[in-house]
N, C-alpha and C positions, 0 to 999 in steps of 0.2 A: 154668829155663835152665841150662846145664852150669857143673856146679860149678866146674870149672878155669878157665871164662871169668871167672867172677863175681867169684873171687878176684884176678885180675888185673885187675880194676876198681877195687879199693882205691887211693885216693890220686890218681885222676883229676880232672882239674878239671872244673868243671859241663858246658861245650862237650863234652869229650873224653867223659864220661859218657853224656851225653845221645845224641850221635853212636852209642856203642857200644851202648846199650840200643836204639836204633831199627834196628841191623843184628842186634842178637839174635834179635828179634821173629820171624825166619825158622824160628829152631829152638826155640822157645819149646814147651814140654811142659806141656799140660792133662790133666786128669783127669774132670771132671765130664760134659764131651759124652758120654763112652762108659762112665767107672766104670772106665776103663784108660788108663795113660798114652798120649797119641798127641800128635804134633807138632802146632801150632797150623793151619799152613797144610794139614794134612792133613784139618782137622776139617768135618764136613759142617754140623751144627748153627750158628746163631748165637751167638756167645758172646763175651763180653768178659773180659778177664782186668785185674786192677789190682794190681800187684806193690807190693813195700814201698817202692821207690822213690818212686813215682807217691804212694804215699798219704804218705809225708815232705814230699813237694813241693807236696802239695795244701793242706796246712795247716790243713785243716778242724778245728773242733773236737768234732766230732760225725758218727757213722757216718752217720746219717740225710742229713746234708749232702754229705756225699762220694758217697751213691747218686744223689741228685740230679741231679748232673752226669753220669750214665752213659746210655746210648743206651738207649731204649725203657725208663726208668723216671719214673716221677711219685710226689711224695710228697705226703704230707697231715701236719700236725700240730697237735695242741691245745695249741699256746702255749708254745714253745721246749723248751730241755734237758730232757731227763727226761720231758717231757710225752707222753701217747699218739701215738705215729707209726704211719702204715702206707705201704708202698710197693705202688703198682700196675705190674704188668710186663706189659708190652704192652696194657694196658688192662683186665686182668683184676683179680679181687678180690684184696684182702690174704690171705685163707686159700688164694686157688689158687696159693701159690707156696710151695714147700716150702724152707724154711731150715736150712744144717745147719753144725755147727761141730765140724771134724775128723771129719766123717761122722756125726755123731749129732743126731737131732732135739732143739730145744729150746723149741717152740712151745707154745701153750695149748690143751688140747685144748677147752675151755669157750668161749673166744672164736674159736679157730681160726688165729689170727695170732701173730706174734713179737713179742716184747717189742723192737725195734730200739733204741729210745731207752735202752735200759740194756747195750747193748753197746758197751763204750768201742774206739776206733779203736787206742788204745795196746798192746793186745792181738793185733791182727789183723798176720797178716804177708802175706797175702796172698787175694785174693778172686775167685773166678770165678764169672760171671754167665749161666747157660744159659737163652735165649730160646726159649719154644715147648714144646710139651707133654713133659713126663717121666715121666710114671707108668709107663710100661713100664721104665723103668728106676729109679725111685725109690720106687715105690708112689704111694698114694692123694694127692691133694691136688696134685698137680704139673701143673696145667692151664695155667699160664701160664710156669713155669720152675722154675730152680734159682738159690737163690743159696747159694753152699758158702763158709765163711770157714775160711782156715786160719791157725791161731795159731802162734808161735813154734815151731821145732824146731833141734836141735842138731846141730852139722856143724862140723868144722874145730878149729881150738886154740881154748880156753875164751875168754870173750869178755864183759866187763862193760860195761854200756850205761845211759844214763841220761837224762832230759829232764825240763824245768821249764818251767810256761808261766803268764802271767797276762795276763787281758785284761778287755775290758769286763764290766759287770754284776758285778763282782769275780769272775770266773772263775779258779780256779787249779787247774793240773793237775800232775802229778807222774808220773813212771814209771821203775822202774828193772828191770834185769834181766840174765841171765846165760845164757848157752848156749855149746856146744861139744860136745867128742867127746874122750874119753880112752881110748885101743886100741880096743875094741870097744862101748863105751857110749857113746850119745847122750845128751845131757839139754839141759833148758832149763826155765826158772823166770823169771816175768815179773809184776811186782805195779804197779798204777797207782790211782791215786785223782783224782778230780776235786770241786770243790766251787764253784757259783754260786749267787749270790743271785739271779740269773734277773729276771725282771719279770712283772706280773700277767698269767695265761692269759687272760682273757677281756678283752677291748676293749668296756668298755661306760660309757655316761655316768651309771649310774646308781649311789648309794653301795653295791655290794656286790662284796665280793670283789676290792678294787682293791690289795690289797696285793702284795708281791713275792713270786713264787711259786718258791723256792730247786729245788736240786736236788743231791745229793751222791751219789757211787759209791765206792766200794771193789773193786777186783776182783783177780783172779790166775789165772793159767794157766799149766800145766809138762807136761811129757813126758818119759819117761826110757825108752830102750830098751836091748836087750841082743843083740848077733849072737852067738848060741850056735855054729853052724858057718856055713859059707860057704853063703849062700842061705836060712838061719834066723833070724829075728829075732822077738823079742817084746818088747812094751812097753804101758806104761802113759799115760794122758793125764789131764789135769782142766781144765776151766774154771768158774770161779763169779765172777758179777758179783752185788754186792749194792748195790741203790740206794734211796734215800728222796728222793722227790720231793711237792713242795706244789704243788696244782692248784685252779682254781676250778669250784664245781659249779653256780654261777649260782643259786642258792636259798637262800641263807643268809651269813652273815658268817664261819661257822665255818671255820677253818682246816684244810679237808681234806688228807690227805695219803695215799700209798700207797709200801708199802714193797715193791720189786720185787726178786726174787731168781731167778737162772738159774745151772743147775748142770747140768753134764754129766762125766761122766768114764766111762771104758772101758779095756778089755785087748783088744790085738789080738796074731794070731800071723800072720806072713808066711812061707810055706814054700814054695821050689823043690823040689818033691819029685823032680820028673826036668826033663830039657832041655826039654820040652815042657809040663809040667804046673807052675802056681803057683796055691797056695791060700792065702786071707785069710780069716781069721775073726775076729771082731770081735763082743763083747757089751759092751754099756754099758748107761745110763741117762741120760735128760735131763730134768730138772724144772723147771718153771715155775711159782713160788711167789708170790703176790701178797696181801697184807693192807690191804684199804682200808677208809680212816675215813671215814665220810660226815657224821659228827655227833657230839657228845659222847656221843650214848647208841647210837649206831649203826654196825656194821663190818660188812666181809663179807669173807670169805676163800674166795679159788680158789688150788687146788692141782692142777698136773699131772703125774703119772710116766708116761714113756714109756720103758717096757724095750726094749730091740732088740739083736736079735741076726742076724748075717748070717753067710752062709758061699760064699764065692764063687771060682769056679775057671775058671782062665784059662787056656786048652788052646791052643798053638799047633799049627795045620795046615799041609800042605803048601802052601795059598793061603790067607792070611788066620789069623785067630784066633776060636775062640767062647768065648762066657762062658756057663758054668751058674752058676746062684744059688739060693739060698733065704734069704729073710730072715722075720723076725717081730716084730711091733709091738704091743705090748702097751700099751691106755691105759687109766689110771685117774687118776680124780679125786675130790679131798679138798674138801670144801666146807662151811660152814655152812648155805648155802642149799640145801634139798633138791631132789635130782634123781632121778627115776625110777628112770633106771640109770646107774650111775658106773663101769663097764668094758665095754670090747670090746677083741678081740684080730683080728689080720689077718696071715694066713700067704700068703707070694708066693713064685711060682717063676718065674723068668725063665731064658729063653734068647737068647745075642744071636750075632750074627755080624758080623766087621768085618774089612775087607780094603783095600788098594791096591795096584793092578797097573797098573802103568804110570801113564797118566793119570787112569786111573778110580779111584774110591773108592765103598765099597758099605757101607752100616750097617744090619741089619736087628736087631729087637727085636721078641719075643713074651713077654707075661708074663700070667698069672693070679693073681688076687687072692681069697682066700677070707675074707669077714670073718663074724666072728660076728654081727653086726648085718643086715649088707647082703649076705649072701651071698655068690655068685660074680662077678665082675668080669673082662672079658679086656680087656686092650690089647695095642697094637702099634704098630711104626712100621718105616718103611723110607725110606733115604735114599740119594742117588746124587750123586756130586761128578764132574766133568769138567774136566782141567786145560787149557783150550784152549791155553794158551801158557805158559811159564815163570812169567809174572807173572798173567794172566788164569784165572781158573776160575768156574763155572757149576755150582749146586747145588739142588737139590730134593728136597724130603721131603713124608712124610704121616704123622701120628702120631694116638691116639686116647690119650684120658685120662679120667679120672675124678674125684670129690671127694665123700666120703660128709659130711652135714650134722654139724655141731658137736654138742657136747651143749647147748650154749646154744641153738641152732636149735632143737634138739628137745624141750628139756625146761625149759628157763629160765623162772622166775617171781620178779618183783623183788619183795623186800619190803621195805617202807619205811614206819616209824608202825605198825605192825603189820597194815599193809594189804598184801594180796598182788596185785599186777599181773603178770598173764599175758604173757610175751613169747615164744613157742615156737610152734609148728607140728610135733605129733608125725606129722603124714601127708607130710612131707617125703620127696622122691625125692631119691636120688644125683644129682649134676652128671655131666652125661657132656658130652664134645667129641670134636670132629673137626676138624685144624688141616692145612691144606695151604698150603706156603711155597715159594719159589723165592729164591734170591739170585744175584747177579754180583759179584763178587770181584775185587779189584786189589792186588797189592803187591810192593814191590821195596823196596831199601836206605834208598830218600829218601822214600817216599810209600806210603799206602794207602788204600782206598775200597770200600766194601761199600754193597750195595743190596737189600733184604729187602721182599719182596710176599708178606704173610701173608693169611690168610683163617679165622677161627676160629668155629665154628659151636659153644655150649654149651645143652644140652639140661636143663631143672629148672635153671638158672641161679637161685641163690639171693639175692634182694633184699629188702627191707622194702617193705610197702604203707604206705597214709596212715595207718593206726593202728599203725605200727612193727611189725608182726607179720611174722616171715619166710614167703615163699611162694615157689613154683616159677615161674618166666617161661623164656623162651626168649630168648637174648641173641646179637647176631652181631658180632663184633670183625674188622675188615679194617683193613690199612693199609700203608703205606710205611713203612720205617725206613732210614735214609741216615746213613753215619759215613765221614768222611775224615780223613787227615792229611797234612801235607807238611812236610818241612824244608827251608830255603833258609841256607846258612851257620849263623850263630848262631842263626837264628828257627826256630820250628817251631809251626805252626798246624793245629789239629785241630779236630773238633766233630762234632755229630750233629742230626739233624733228624728228628722222627716226624711222619707226618699220618695220623691214624687216625679209624674211627669206630665207637667202642664205644657201643652202642646196645641197649635192650630193644626186641627186635622186636615187642613187643605192641602199643607206642603210639608207638615211634621216637623214644623220651628218651634222651638220653645217661647213661650209667652215672654213678654218682654221684662227682664230685672227679675226674672224669676229660677230658682237652681234645681238641679235634679236632687240635690242632698244640702242639708242645713243642720245645725244641730250646737247645743248649748251644755256645759256642765257647769254645776257649782260644788264646790267643796269648802265648809266652812267647819269650824273647832269654836265651841264655848269654852272658857276657861276663866274663873272666877267672875270678873267684872268686864272681861272683852269678849268681844266677839271677831273673830277674825274670817275672810273669806276670799277665795280666790275663784274666779269666773273666767270661762272660756267660750266663747262665740265662733263658730266657724262655718261657712258657706262655700260651695264649689261654686265653678264658673256659671256666669251668666251672660245674657245680651242684652244691650241698650236699644235695640231697633226689631221691628219685627221681621227684619228679612235675615237675623242671624250674622250681619257682618260687622259690627262694632261690639268686641267681646271685653267683658267686665272680669277679668280675671278672680279666681277663688281667695279666700282671706280667712285668717284665722287672729282672734285679739284675746288677749290675757288681760284681765280687770282684777285687781285686788283692793280690799275693803278692809277699814280697822275700825271697829265702835269700842268705845271705853265707856261703861258708865260709871260716873262720877260718883252719883248717888241716886237716889229713888227718883228725884227731880231733873238733873242735869246728865246731858247725855255728848260726847266728842265724837266724832268721825272724821275719818280721812278716806278719802277714795283716790287710786290713782288708775286712768284708763288707759289704754293701749300700752303697756307697759313696755312692751318690745318694739313699739313706735312703727308698727308695721304700716307701709306705705300702702293703703289699696283705694278703691272705688266704689260707690254705691250708685253712682249714675253718670252719663256724659251730657253735657251739653254743647254749646257749638260757639265757636269765635270768628268773628267775620273781619278779614285784613285786605285793605286798599293796598293795591300794587300798580306796578306799571301797567298790567295786561288786565286791569278790572279787580273784582272785589271776588276774594277767595273764602270760602268756609272751610273751618277745621273741626272735625269732631274732638274735643279735650275733656278729661275729666273732671267734675266737682271735685274740690277737696276735702277731706276730710280730716277730723283730730290726729294730731300725734300724741305722744305721750302729754298727759295732762293731769296735774292734780286739783282735787278740790276737797277743801277742809270746813266742816262745820259745826256748831254748836247748838245744842237744843235744849229748852227748857218747857218739861211738862210735868206739873205735879200731879200727884195722885190723887183720887178723889177720896 
């Protein structure tokens, strides 16, 4: 949003702030949909923006809980804060979503997923969620879309801010930071911590792992940039999150734990060489490091290093603009588990075109990726939008995407007690998808609505067979995604609903942990210095296994939030999650029991939090 307008919002009441925010969405600028700044109302792709104000108002204590309430997103979790969590975007696999922190990947090249549970909300300033294929923009893996996280940046008068919170399960959070600008230098630094006793990750009647599984995190992010001359800026960014999480293995009473570390750092240079040519060069590295203590005598370490370089050139044309880009991704894994191969590199070349001509919008992309392991893959996309009236708009798009199998898929073998258990398939093929979609959208200063129909065919989709070995199948995901919001005086109603069919076309089974229907709705009211909100999140049944034998029942959760603005600097907030104390599960694990006739394994649900309260206080002075 425009900086000058944002500065004018400081000190407004909740009601005035909410009304102003709704009006500003017409001019909001996003970058993830095209890799260039673009007004939200002109974007062809299906995208959601979560700004800092929404993050603060939501009051969630975890990043994964915030994502759960967003359009097109389902989640799973293995037992509460700090436990393995997954995000399913439009019914695709967790590894089919590219996650970026300030433009850099921090995912694991072994598991193929991002450690969402170890990304603290306190470090996040803004989130952009791009739904639909985006390989032609961001390279391999973006079959389902892209989630880009932006940490705080410096601008305006230097300002200090801080927050403190405490809640159920002895959960304590704290964060503090400073950001701003001095002459031609911008800077930002934020530190945060969280500590929770948690609850037993596995829900079992047997006397195994019934202890509390705690989680603690310490993280920091920062950036500094310098404007050398007008149109020329260089900068440095860093993000680091260190977590320690106890979990339940289900096979012994040892207090298992995993140390989680995510680090990204990079340098960038933005140069407006001419009136028509802007160059952005970036080099950085994303690191995912996990040390897993299995029992008193066994441990395993997996570390991924992803070195990334990109050079993007945006060229203004008489009609529209062109983007020419080269990027390189170098993946390396370091592990005490043997892998046949531990490195691979990918070089990508992108040509894109974007134009708005009267009521018409056009976006095209063409990309070729040269992988040292999987050869050449060509992807592309084309999109068109037409503004029927100032408020109504239709869009349509077609896109191709691909994803390379992970190192685990190809080479992993589980070693426990000196015995090797193969869990790989070196003959796997790369996943390739074709997606077509159409949208109808409405937007004015008081209400918004969108409806998107999509059909995504994924060839060589990677899933597990009955022996838990990865195999290629074909999958088809089709659905309708609906979102809407409406303001009426001090009341705001917004929500979304997704009706989908994510299936293995070979046996018509639902894909693991994905529902046919899921939805969220939020009703809020602003009154003087109060902001009150009620949120409902619901999902139909899912299955925990590819054979659809272990059923996860549907659920509905009610959450309540209350904010009180003491003055322009201090804010109090209370949030009650799962008000009705719903007993539900997002995933199943297994428990092994030793008996008179050997060891028997049972499928048991991972616990989810019951009714819980979190209270916080925040200091944010006006600039």
